[in-house]
Structure formats: structure tokens, C-alpha cells
N, C-alpha and C positions, 0 to 999 in steps of 0.2 A: 383815686377820685372816681366816684360814680357819675355816669353821664345821664343826661336827660333822656327819659323814655321816649322812644319813637314808635309809631305803629309800623306795621309791615309795609304799607304802601309808601311811607316816607323813606324807609330804609331802601326799598327798591328804587324809588325815584332818584335818591342821591347816588346810589351805586351805578345806575345806568347813566346818569349825567357824568359822573367821573369817568366811566368807561368811554363814553362817546367823546368827551372833551380832551382827555389826556392819555388814557391807557390804550385805546383802540389802535392808534397809529404805531405804537411800540410793539404790540403783541400779535396783531392780525397778519401773520406770515404763514406760508404754507406748512412749515415745520411745526407750527403750534396748533393747527386746525384739529379740533377734537379734544384738546387739553383744557384743563380748568384754570381760570384765573380767579383767585380769591381776593376780594377787595375789603380793606378796612375803611369804612365809609367816612370816618372822621379825619383820619390822617392822609388818606389817599394811598397809603402803602398797599402794595399788592404783590402777589407771588403766583407763579405758574407751576403746575405739575400735571401728571396724568389724571389723577382722580380728585385731588383737592383736599382729602381728609388730613393728610400729614401737614399740609400748608395751613389749614384751619387751626390745627393744634399749635403749630409754630406761632402764628399770628396771635392766637389767644394767650400764649405764654408771654409774648412780648407786650401785649395790651390786654390785660385781664378783663376789662369791661368793653372790649371791642364789639362793634356790630359788623359782622362779616357777611358778605354776599358773594355767591359764586356764579360765574358766567362761563358756559362752555364756549370756547372760542370757535367762531364760524357757524354756530348753530343757534336756532331760535329758542331752544330750551336746554336746560342743564342735564336733565335726566328724562327718560321715557320708560314707562312701565309696559308699554306695548312693544318696545324694541325698535320702533321707527322714530327717527329724529330728522326733522326737516332742516336742511342747510340754509344758512342766512348769507346771501351774497350781497356785497356792496361794491 
């Protein structure tokens, strides 16, 4: 079944809302800082690993029409082309 198309802003909003409401408390631990959490925004399913690429493939196989969003745990951005990433403290 194909899902309704969402723009990038809506995907981002939903993913950040899921992260803040349910996922954050479970994953924001010292041992996970710097790892990626990949979120399937419709089911709320998520997985964590170092880079996130294999997780995205796994979730895509489980949900072919999934809308995935990646968040780097403990940081304001997922990737940086300049090599500097600002930590996010809560």
C-alpha cells in the first residue's frame, strides 16, 4: 500500500515529534551519544546503530514505502561537511 505524499517539512516535524515524545527517553544515554537513530515516521518504529545506513536498509525492507528520518543522538545535526558538530544538551 502506497502512503500519502508528505513534504520534507512534514516528515521532519513528525520525526522530531516522535523523537521528543517517545524515543528520546529510551535512547539518550551516554553509550548512545553520536550514534544514529532511524525513525519510520508512520509506525514509530526505530533502530539505532553507528552510521544508520544498514538500519535504513533494514527498515526499508520491512516497510517498502516507509518515510525514514535520521537523528544523531546527542547532536543538533546528523552530519557535518565541515567536520564540526555541535552537541545538544538537555
